[in-house]
MDAnalysis code that builds the backbone (N, CA, C; Angstrom):
import MDAnalysis as mda
import numpy as np

u = mda.Universe.empty(555, n_residues=185, atom_resindex=np.repeat(np.arange(185), 3), trajectory=True)
u.add_TopologyAttr("name", ["N", "CA", "C"] * 185)
u.add_TopologyAttr("resid", np.arange(1, 186))
u.add_TopologyAttr("resname", ["MET", "SER", "GLU", "LEU", "ILE", "LEU", "THR", "LEU", "PHE", "LEU", "MET", "ASP", "VAL", "PHE", "ILE", "LEU", "LEU", "ILE", "LEU", "LEU", "PHE", "GLY", "THR", "SER", "TRP", "SER", "VAL", "VAL", "VAL", "PRO", "ASP", "LYS", "ARG", "VAL", "TRP", "PRO", "PRO", "PRO", "GLU", "LYS", "SER", "SER", "TRP", "GLN", "TYR", "ARG", "VAL", "SER", "TRP", "ILE", "LEU", "PHE", "TYR", "MET", "VAL", "PHE", "VAL", "ILE", "ASN", "PHE", "ILE", "LEU", "ILE", "ILE", "PHE", "ASP", "TRP", "ASN", "SER", "TRP", "LEU", "PHE", "ASN", "SER", "ASN", "LEU", "ARG", "TRP", "ILE", "PRO", "GLY", "ALA", "PRO", "LEU", "ILE", "ILE", "LEU", "GLY", "SER", "LEU", "LEU", "LEU", "PHE", "TRP", "GLY", "ILE", "ASN", "THR", "LEU", "GLY", "THR", "LYS", "ASN", "THR", "SER", "GLY", "ILE", "LYS", "ASP", "GLY", "PHE", "ILE", "SER", "MET", "GLY", "PRO", "TYR", "ARG", "PHE", "THR", "ARG", "ASN", "PRO", "GLN", "TYR", "VAL", "GLY", "ASP", "MET", "LEU", "PHE", "PHE", "VAL", "GLY", "LEU", "SER", "ILE", "VAL", "SER", "ASN", "SER", "LEU", "TYR", "LEU", "TRP", "ILE", "ALA", "HIS", "LEU", "LEU", "LEU", "ILE", "LEU", "VAL", "PHE", "VAL", "ILE", "THR", "PRO", "LEU", "ALA", "GLU", "GLU", "THR", "TRP", "LEU", "GLU", "GLU", "GLU", "TYR", "GLY", "GLU", "GLY", "TYR", "LEU", "VAL", "TYR", "LYS", "LYS", "ALA", "THR", "SER", "ARG", "PHE", "LEU"])
u.atoms.positions = np.array([
    [41.509, -29.968, 37.890],
    [40.596, -29.877, 36.746],
    [39.361, -29.055, 37.097],
    [38.815, -29.274, 38.307],
    [37.594, -28.554, 38.670],
    [37.832, -27.049, 38.788],
    [39.055, -26.642, 39.159],
    [39.381, -25.213, 39.204],
    [39.370, -24.623, 37.799],
    [39.882, -25.346, 36.833],
    [39.887, -24.894, 35.449],
    [38.456, -24.751, 34.927],
    [37.632, -25.732, 35.222],
    [36.236, -25.694, 34.775],
    [35.521, -24.501, 35.394],
    [35.723, -24.287, 36.689],
    [35.089, -23.149, 37.365],
    [35.589, -21.830, 36.791],
    [36.877, -21.722, 36.537],
    [37.442, -20.498, 35.957],
    [36.855, -20.227, 34.582],
    [36.782, -21.257, 33.750],
    [36.186, -21.090, 32.416],
    [34.720, -20.687, 32.521],
    [33.989, -21.311, 33.419],
    [32.590, -20.964, 33.613],
    [32.450, -19.501, 34.027],
    [33.249, -19.052, 34.978],
    [33.170, -17.663, 35.435],
    [33.549, -16.690, 34.319],
    [34.541, -17.041, 33.518],
    [34.884, -16.216, 32.350],
    [33.700, -16.141, 31.391],
    [33.077, -17.274, 31.152],
    [31.920, -17.359, 30.260],
    [30.796, -16.443, 30.756],
    [30.475, -16.538, 32.039],
    [29.416, -15.713, 32.624],
    [29.777, -14.233, 32.523],
    [31.027, -13.896, 32.799],
    [31.463, -12.498, 32.716],
    [31.282, -11.960, 31.295],
    [31.701, -12.722, 30.312],
    [31.565, -12.292, 28.914],
    [30.081, -12.175, 28.548],
    [29.287, -13.131, 28.975],
    [27.852, -13.079, 28.677],
    [27.187, -11.873, 29.341],
    [27.627, -11.504, 30.521],
    [27.090, -10.312, 31.173],
    [27.472, -9.047, 30.399],
    [28.672, -9.022, 29.849],
    [29.077, -7.892, 28.997],
    [28.175, -7.839, 27.762],
    [27.932, -8.982, 27.141],
    [27.049, -9.020, 25.969],
    [25.628, -8.596, 26.332],
    [25.140, -9.039, 27.475],
    [23.812, -8.623, 27.939],
    [23.759, -7.118, 28.156],
    [24.800, -6.578, 28.747],
    [24.845, -5.133, 28.959],
    [24.854, -4.404, 27.611],
    [25.669, -4.883, 26.675],
    [25.756, -4.233, 25.358],
    [24.443, -4.271, 24.599],
    [23.772, -5.410, 24.617],
    [22.499, -5.493, 23.908],
    [21.427, -4.674, 24.617],
    [21.424, -4.693, 25.939],
    [20.454, -3.890, 26.689],
    [20.709, -2.398, 26.467],
    [21.962, -2.024, 26.478],
    [22.345, -0.633, 26.191],
    [21.826, -0.223, 24.811],
    [21.963, -1.095, 23.860],
    [21.532, -0.803, 22.490],
    [20.026, -0.610, 22.391],
    [19.275, -1.265, 23.265],
    [17.816, -1.088, 23.301],
    [17.478, 0.256, 23.936],
    [18.131, 0.566, 25.046],
    [17.803, 1.758, 25.822],
    [18.345, 3.029, 25.174],
    [19.532, 2.954, 24.569],
    [20.175, 4.123, 23.967],
    [20.486, 3.810, 22.495],
    [19.447, 3.741, 21.649],
    [19.661, 3.302, 20.268],
    [20.568, 4.215, 19.433],
    [20.662, 5.487, 19.782],
    [21.541, 6.367, 19.011],
    [23.016, 6.144, 19.340],
    [23.310, 5.370, 20.399],
    [24.691, 5.019, 20.754],
    [24.811, 3.512, 20.897],
    [24.120, 2.808, 20.027],
    [24.041, 1.346, 20.133],
    [25.379, 0.677, 19.861],
    [25.497, -0.485, 20.473],
    [26.626, -1.370, 20.214],
    [26.228, -2.354, 19.111],
    [24.955, -2.785, 19.165],
    [24.451, -3.743, 18.174],
    [23.130, -3.270, 17.629],
    [22.885, -3.354, 16.341],
    [23.805, -3.689, 15.263],
    [24.910, -2.639, 15.133],
    [26.075, -3.076, 14.727],
    [27.215, -2.159, 14.645],
    [27.052, -1.188, 13.475],
    [27.675, -0.011, 13.573],
    [27.548, 0.955, 12.488],
    [28.195, 0.490, 11.175],
    [29.262, -0.278, 11.278],
    [29.930, -0.818, 10.083],
    [30.885, -1.933, 10.488],
    [31.342, -2.671, 9.493],
    [32.188, -3.838, 9.761],
    [33.525, -3.463, 10.399],
    [34.036, -2.290, 10.075],
    [35.331, -1.876, 10.619],
    [35.212, -1.202, 11.984],
    [34.009, -1.149, 12.559],
    [33.813, -0.458, 13.832],
    [34.260, -1.308, 15.016],
    [34.546, -0.644, 16.119],
    [34.913, -1.359, 17.336],
    [33.737, -2.198, 17.824],
    [32.502, -1.705, 17.594],
    [31.321, -2.435, 18.039],
    [31.230, -3.803, 17.356],
    [31.508, -3.811, 16.063],
    [31.478, -5.064, 15.303],
    [32.540, -6.023, 15.836],
    [33.754, -5.522, 15.949],
    [34.867, -6.376, 16.374],
    [34.655, -6.927, 17.784],
    [34.305, -6.054, 18.711],
    [34.141, -6.486, 20.105],
    [32.987, -7.478, 20.226],
    [31.850, -7.176, 19.584],
    [30.695, -8.082, 19.664],
    [31.055, -9.477, 19.183],
    [31.694, -9.566, 18.030],
    [32.000, -10.885, 17.476],
    [33.131, -11.584, 18.224],
    [34.116, -10.834, 18.704],
    [35.172, -11.465, 19.509],
    [34.566, -12.077, 20.774],
    [33.666, -11.336, 21.428],
    [33.039, -11.853, 22.644],
    [32.178, -13.081, 22.348],
    [31.404, -13.039, 21.253],
    [30.590, -14.208, 20.904],
    [31.472, -15.421, 20.604],
    [32.545, -15.229, 19.864],
    [33.431, -16.359, 19.565],
    [34.073, -16.898, 20.842],
    [34.431, -16.009, 21.754],
    [35.001, -16.464, 23.026],
    [33.994, -17.318, 23.799],
    [32.729, -16.894, 23.824],
    [31.685, -17.679, 24.496],
    [31.562, -19.051, 23.853],
    [31.534, -19.103, 22.527],
    [31.377, -20.391, 21.851],
    [32.561, -21.311, 22.117],
    [33.782, -20.780, 22.129],
    [34.966, -21.597, 22.410],
    [34.934, -22.096, 23.856],
    [34.634, -21.200, 24.791],
    [34.576, -21.609, 26.201],
    [33.482, -22.653, 26.405],
    [32.313, -22.452, 25.779],
    [31.239, -23.441, 25.907],
    [31.662, -24.793, 25.358],
    [32.374, -24.808, 24.251],
    [32.855, -26.063, 23.671],
    [33.795, -26.770, 24.650],
    [34.687, -26.001, 25.263],
    [35.617, -26.585, 26.236],
    [34.838, -27.117, 27.448],
    [33.842, -26.348, 27.912],
    [33.027, -26.808, 29.040],
    [32.258, -28.084, 28.697],
    [31.789, -28.189, 27.461],
    [31.095, -29.413, 27.048],
    [32.023, -30.614, 27.205],
    [33.257, -30.455, 26.797],
    [34.213, -31.560, 26.867],
    [34.547, -31.916, 28.321],
    [34.868, -30.901, 29.126],
    [35.386, -31.172, 30.467],
    [34.319, -31.259, 31.556],
    [33.097, -30.815, 31.270],
    [32.050, -30.883, 32.285],
    [30.874, -31.737, 31.813],
    [31.125, -32.586, 30.841],
    [30.094, -33.449, 30.257],
    [29.492, -34.365, 31.319],
    [28.169, -34.410, 31.350],
    [27.421, -35.348, 32.186],
    [27.810, -35.270, 33.664],
    [27.922, -34.044, 34.182],
    [28.352, -33.868, 35.570],
    [27.223, -33.437, 36.501],
    [25.998, -33.430, 35.998],
    [24.921, -32.871, 36.818],
    [23.865, -33.914, 37.128],
    [22.596, -33.635, 36.905],
    [21.500, -34.461, 37.406],
    [21.047, -35.597, 36.500],
    [21.080, -35.405, 35.221],
    [20.424, -36.313, 34.275],
    [21.412, -37.330, 33.719],
    [21.797, -38.293, 34.515],
    [22.815, -39.259, 34.095],
    [22.306, -40.266, 33.067],
    [21.022, -40.330, 32.879],
    [20.442, -41.293, 31.950],
    [20.656, -40.863, 30.500],
    [20.876, -41.844, 29.654],
    [20.983, -41.551, 28.225],
    [19.642, -41.146, 27.618],
    [18.563, -41.241, 28.385],
    [17.254, -40.791, 27.907],
    [17.233, -39.291, 27.622],
    [18.211, -38.565, 28.150],
    [18.276, -37.123, 27.886],
    [18.489, -36.821, 26.400],
    [18.991, -37.795, 25.655],
    [19.180, -37.624, 24.214],
    [17.842, -37.555, 23.470],
    [16.804, -38.151, 24.038],
    [15.503, -38.184, 23.355],
    [14.950, -36.775, 23.145],
    [14.913, -35.901, 24.164],
    [14.483, -34.528, 23.867],
    [15.630, -33.662, 23.334],
    [16.860, -33.927, 23.795],
    [17.978, -33.054, 23.453],
    [18.393, -33.092, 21.992],
    [18.567, -34.279, 21.447],
    [19.048, -34.404, 20.063],
    [18.097, -33.760, 19.047],
    [16.774, -34.004, 19.128],
    [15.886, -33.336, 18.169],
    [15.937, -31.807, 18.275],
    [16.083, -31.282, 19.502],
    [16.186, -29.833, 19.652],
    [17.465, -29.297, 19.004],
    [18.558, -30.028, 19.176],
    [19.830, -29.635, 18.547],
    [19.685, -29.647, 17.027],
    [19.100, -30.701, 16.498],
    [18.945, -30.828, 15.042],
    [18.004, -29.762, 14.501],
    [16.840, -29.617, 15.121],
    [15.872, -28.616, 14.667],
    [16.457, -27.209, 14.766],
    [17.106, -26.905, 15.879],
    [17.735, -25.595, 16.047],
    [18.797, -25.337, 15.000],
    [19.631, -26.339, 14.729],
    [20.685, -26.194, 13.717],
    [20.105, -25.957, 12.330],
    [19.077, -26.732, 11.986],
    [18.455, -26.575, 10.665],
    [17.857, -25.182, 10.500],
    [17.150, -24.715, 11.519],
    [16.536, -23.392, 11.450],
    [17.601, -22.303, 11.406],
    [18.634, -22.446, 12.203],
    [19.737, -21.488, 12.211],
    [20.396, -21.388, 10.836],
    [20.746, -22.528, 10.261],
    [21.445, -22.500, 8.975],
    [20.532, -22.094, 7.825],
    [19.252, -22.421, 7.908],
    [18.290, -21.950, 6.905],
    [18.200, -20.428, 6.974],
    [18.154, -19.891, 8.174],
    [18.114, -18.441, 8.356],
    [19.369, -17.763, 7.831],
    [20.540, -18.308, 8.146],
    [21.799, -17.735, 7.661],
    [21.851, -17.793, 6.144],
    [21.474, -18.925, 5.579],
    [21.498, -19.092, 4.126],
    [20.550, -18.101, 3.443],
    [19.392, -17.868, 4.031],
    [18.411, -16.951, 3.452],
    [18.834, -15.499, 3.625],
    [19.290, -15.146, 4.811],
    [19.613, -13.764, 5.120],
    [20.961, -13.342, 4.541],
    [21.889, -14.272, 4.447],
    [23.236, -13.948, 3.976],
    [24.147, -13.617, 5.145],
    [25.439, -13.745, 4.916],
    [26.389, -13.559, 6.011],
    [26.528, -12.097, 6.431],
    [26.391, -11.157, 5.496],
    [26.493, -9.743, 5.888],
    [25.359, -9.366, 6.826],
    [24.127, -9.605, 6.409],
    [22.987, -9.284, 7.275],
    [23.078, -10.037, 8.593],
    [23.484, -11.292, 8.549],
    [23.599, -12.097, 9.755],
    [24.605, -11.496, 10.723],
    [25.683, -10.940, 10.207],
    [26.721, -10.385, 11.078],
    [26.453, -8.946, 11.487],
    [25.289, -8.402, 11.112],
    [24.919, -7.067, 11.556],
    [25.247, -5.965, 10.577],
    [25.630, -6.306, 9.367],
    [25.949, -5.315, 8.333],
    [24.815, -5.300, 7.314],
    [24.283, -4.119, 7.036],
    [23.136, -3.980, 6.134],
    [23.456, -4.535, 4.744],
    [22.561, -5.438, 4.288],
    [22.744, -6.034, 2.964],
    [21.393, -6.336, 2.314],
    [20.379, -5.547, 2.644],
    [19.071, -5.723, 2.030],
    [18.073, -6.375, 2.964],
    [16.821, -5.966, 2.816],
    [15.736, -6.472, 3.645],
    [15.262, -7.816, 3.106],
    [15.108, -8.805, 3.990],
    [14.713, -10.165, 3.612],
    [13.446, -10.545, 4.385],
    [12.456, -11.057, 3.673],
    [11.238, -11.537, 4.339],
    [10.769, -12.860, 3.747],
    [11.702, -13.622, 3.178],
    [11.342, -14.916, 2.589],
    [11.970, -16.045, 3.409],
    [11.792, -17.262, 2.940],
    [12.339, -18.415, 3.655],
    [11.754, -18.487, 5.056],
    [12.592, -18.755, 6.056],
    [12.068, -18.858, 7.420],
    [11.587, -17.510, 7.958],
    [12.002, -16.439, 7.301],
    [11.589, -15.097, 7.722],
    [10.121, -14.830, 7.407],
    [9.473, -15.729, 6.692],
    [8.025, -15.628, 6.480],
    [7.271, -15.989, 7.749],
    [7.881, -16.807, 8.593],
    [7.213, -17.344, 9.781],
    [7.605, -16.633, 11.071],
    [8.806, -16.128, 11.124],
    [9.326, -15.446, 12.308],
    [10.339, -14.403, 11.852],
    [10.381, -13.287, 12.561],
    [11.349, -12.242, 12.209],
    [12.771, -12.627, 12.635],
    [12.888, -13.642, 13.457],
    [14.194, -14.003, 14.011],
    [14.437, -15.509, 14.012],
    [14.393, -16.153, 12.856],
    [14.571, -17.610, 12.850],
    [15.944, -18.055, 13.343],
    [16.966, -17.230, 13.130],
    [18.290, -17.621, 13.608],
    [18.332, -17.645, 15.138],
    [17.710, -16.661, 15.753],
    [17.688, -16.649, 17.214],
    [16.834, -17.783, 17.760],
    [15.709, -18.061, 17.123],
    [14.881, -19.196, 17.543],
    [15.697, -20.488, 17.405],
    [16.407, -20.631, 16.282],
    [17.263, -21.797, 16.080],
    [18.356, -21.893, 17.131],
    [18.984, -20.757, 17.421],
    [20.019, -20.733, 18.465],
    [19.447, -21.183, 19.806],
    [18.279, -20.659, 20.154],
    [17.674, -21.002, 21.447],
    [17.365, -22.497, 21.533],
    [16.762, -23.045, 20.476],
    [16.462, -24.477, 20.462],
    [17.750, -25.297, 20.560],
    [18.750, -24.900, 19.795],
    [20.038, -25.595, 19.789],
    [20.656, -25.615, 21.190],
    [20.696, -24.446, 21.847],
    [21.368, -24.380, 23.143],
    [20.570, -25.054, 24.259],
    [19.245, -25.061, 24.176],
    [18.468, -25.838, 25.149],
    [18.756, -27.324, 24.943],
    [18.742, -27.778, 23.687],
    [19.050, -29.180, 23.397],
    [20.451, -29.560, 23.846],
    [21.413, -28.684, 23.591],
    [22.792, -28.947, 23.994],
    [22.919, -28.983, 25.518],
    [22.176, -28.138, 26.202],
    [22.196, -28.149, 27.669],
    [21.644, -29.459, 28.206],
    [20.557, -29.928, 27.605],
    [19.956, -31.198, 28.029],
    [20.939, -32.346, 27.816],
    [21.523, -32.406, 26.638],
    [22.416, -33.514, 26.287],
    [23.712, -33.470, 27.093],
    [24.297, -32.291, 27.269],
    [25.589, -32.202, 27.962],
    [25.462, -32.416, 29.465],
    [24.258, -32.150, 30.035],
    [24.009, -32.409, 31.448],
    [25.063, -31.749, 32.341],
    [25.235, -30.426, 32.136],
    [26.188, -29.650, 32.920],
    [25.478, -28.432, 33.494],
    [25.528, -28.266, 34.794],
    [24.928, -27.092, 35.425],
    [25.570, -25.817, 34.887],
    [26.884, -25.835, 34.722],
    [27.576, -24.656, 34.202],
    [27.057, -24.275, 32.811],
    [26.859, -25.267, 31.974],
    [26.351, -24.969, 30.629],
    [24.893, -24.531, 30.661],
    [24.105, -25.103, 31.549],
    [22.719, -24.636, 31.681],
    [22.697, -23.146, 32.012],
    [23.509, -22.736, 32.970],
    [23.547, -21.321, 33.370],
    [24.045, -20.466, 32.211],
    [25.152, -20.875, 31.596],
    [25.713, -20.099, 30.482],
    [24.734, -20.021, 29.314],
    [24.104, -21.136, 28.992],
    [23.180, -21.142, 27.856],
    [21.915, -20.342, 28.143],
    [21.452, -20.335, 29.378],
    [20.296, -19.493, 29.710],
    [20.655, -18.016, 29.578],
    [21.863, -17.638, 29.984],
    [22.307, -16.254, 29.778],
    [22.430, -15.935, 28.285],
    [22.958, -16.876, 27.527],
    [23.085, -16.682, 26.085],
    [21.715, -16.552, 25.431],
    [20.763, -17.362, 25.861],
    [19.398, -17.268, 25.340],
    [18.800, -15.904, 25.687],
    [19.092, -15.397, 26.866],
    [18.623, -14.060, 27.230],
    [19.198, -13.000, 26.286],
    [20.445, -13.163, 25.896],
    [21.035, -12.266, 24.888],
    [20.242, -12.359, 23.587],
    [19.892, -13.587, 23.182],
    [19.135, -13.777, 21.942],
    [17.702, -13.235, 22.035],
    [17.172, -13.129, 23.238],
    [15.832, -12.558, 23.419],
    [15.893, -11.031, 23.355],
    [16.933, -10.435, 23.910],
    [17.057, -8.974, 23.959],
    [17.554, -8.382, 22.641],
    [18.450, -9.072, 21.964],
    [19.070, -8.536, 20.756],
    [18.072, -8.071, 19.697],
    [16.998, -8.816, 19.402],
    [16.053, -8.321, 18.397],
    [15.427, -6.971, 18.757],
    [15.315, -6.682, 20.040],
    [14.765, -5.388, 20.446],
    [15.673, -4.255, 19.983],
    [16.986, -4.484, 20.029],
    [17.940, -3.486, 19.522],
    [17.915, -3.445, 18.000],
    [17.784, -4.593, 17.378],
    [17.796, -4.653, 15.919],
    [16.549, -4.030, 15.298],
    [15.412, -4.141, 15.973],
    [14.165, -3.639, 15.388],
    [14.206, -2.138, 15.158],
    [14.762, -1.388, 16.095],
    [14.883, 0.060, 15.914],
    [15.746, 0.356, 14.692],
    [16.853, -0.355, 14.577],
    [17.767, -0.179, 13.448],
    [17.078, -0.563, 12.136],
    [16.363, -1.675, 12.141],
    [15.661, -2.115, 10.936],
    [14.594, -1.110, 10.505],
    [13.903, -0.523, 11.462],
    [12.916, 0.514, 11.138],
    [13.594, 1.721, 10.500],
    [14.752, 2.116, 11.047],
    [15.505, 3.246, 10.481],
    [15.980, 2.936, 9.061],
    [16.479, 1.735, 8.864],
    [17.078, 1.374, 7.572],
    [16.047, 1.056, 6.492],
    [14.954, 0.380, 6.861],
    [14.031, -0.130, 5.849],
    [12.640, 0.495, 5.892],
    [12.400, 1.384, 6.865],
    [11.185, 2.175, 6.909],
    [9.885, 1.392, 6.888],
    [8.967, 1.870, 6.037],
    [7.603, 1.336, 5.978],
    [7.571, -0.149, 5.628],
    [8.466, -0.584, 4.748],
    [8.502, -1.997, 4.377],
    [8.730, -2.892, 5.576],
    [9.646, -2.487, 6.454],
    [9.894, -3.276, 7.651],
    [8.726, -3.184, 8.625],
    [8.132, -1.999, 8.765],
    [7.004, -1.831, 9.688],
    [5.825, -2.719, 9.298],
    [5.548, -2.831, 8.001],
    [4.474, -3.709, 7.524],
    [4.821, -5.163, 7.853],
    [6.049, -5.550, 7.561],
    [6.527, -6.910, 7.856],
    [6.445, -7.195, 9.358],
    [6.846, -6.223, 10.165],
    [6.846, -6.378, 11.623],
    [5.433, -6.632, 12.155],
    [4.450, -5.950, 11.594],
    [3.068, -6.150, 12.030],
    [2.533, -7.524, 11.621],
    [3.009, -8.044, 10.508],
    [2.472, -9.296, 9.961],
    [3.190, -10.550, 10.469],
    [4.392, -10.372, 11.039],
    [5.219, -11.531, 11.389],
    [5.662, -11.416, 12.851],
    [5.517, -12.494, 13.596],
    [5.874, -12.445, 15.019],
    [7.381, -12.373, 15.216],
    [7.765, -11.857, 16.377],
    [9.180, -11.697, 16.680],
    [9.880, -13.057, 16.757],
    [9.273, -14.006, 17.430],
    [9.904, -15.314, 17.581],
    [9.044, -16.423, 16.988],
    [7.893, -16.717, 17.578],
    [7.044, -17.795, 17.053],
    [5.617, -17.323, 16.944],
])
């Protein structure tokens, strides 16, 4: 069993490193970006989402098989973890509901600055980060802590790639919004 868990963890890290490279590449070379993708039928769209879904599936499996295997054996870990999971989920779903599934998936569908986007330019990423920190606390798995920290790093870098694209697509309206609203909090 431990070999399977280690193999899944290493696969997870490898995929997350690919995602980190892709998002970093998109920041450094915006004219050849991977994210946001040029269109839904592009290889960039397909590869990005396949890799993200693979990470989520592997993380789910790791939660099941590596649950409570690290330092925090006390059930007190639920006290900080559960509220972070709930708050992160609420913010994530509020952001998705406000932005819409096309914009959320990286396909242009109109500029949005209402709902949670009044407070932060990236409420979905903030929600994701809170959710994964809470899940790491509750699951008490070193492997998940490492994977989730890498995933959070992806969520920190990705807006840097998106901002260039948003400036290109929405021009002055986005620039005004960007000056008035913080990237995360």
